[in-house]
C-alpha positions, 0 to 999 in steps of 0.5 A: 497537515497533508491535503488528500490530493497531496497524499495521492500524488505520492502514489500510483493509481492507474495500474497494478504493480509488478506481480511480485512487487512488495509495496506500501498501500495507501487506503481510505475510510470514512476518517481519511487516508491511512497506510498499511503498516506492512509490505503487500502484493497484488496477487489473484486480483487482490491486495495481500500481505506479502508475508502472510497472504492474507487478503487486505480488507481495506479501500485501497486507493493507491500504492508505492514502492516500499522504502527499504525498511518496508522490504525487509519486514520493519515498519514502513516509513511514512 
């Protein structure tokens, strides 16, 4: 099993992505870390579903560029 620290090392945590970038989000709750299963964007100081514009109501702890499948709207690869 991957540790929290190992998982965090795969994600950017010190800056926001480019305005129109579709990214994969790493979130955390009381159970542990998890990936949001669709592409997201950072707009108007909020994380949003890249397709619907709905806000992400989760504690985002990191992001990374979407794998190719994620950018096309298919499920992301973890």
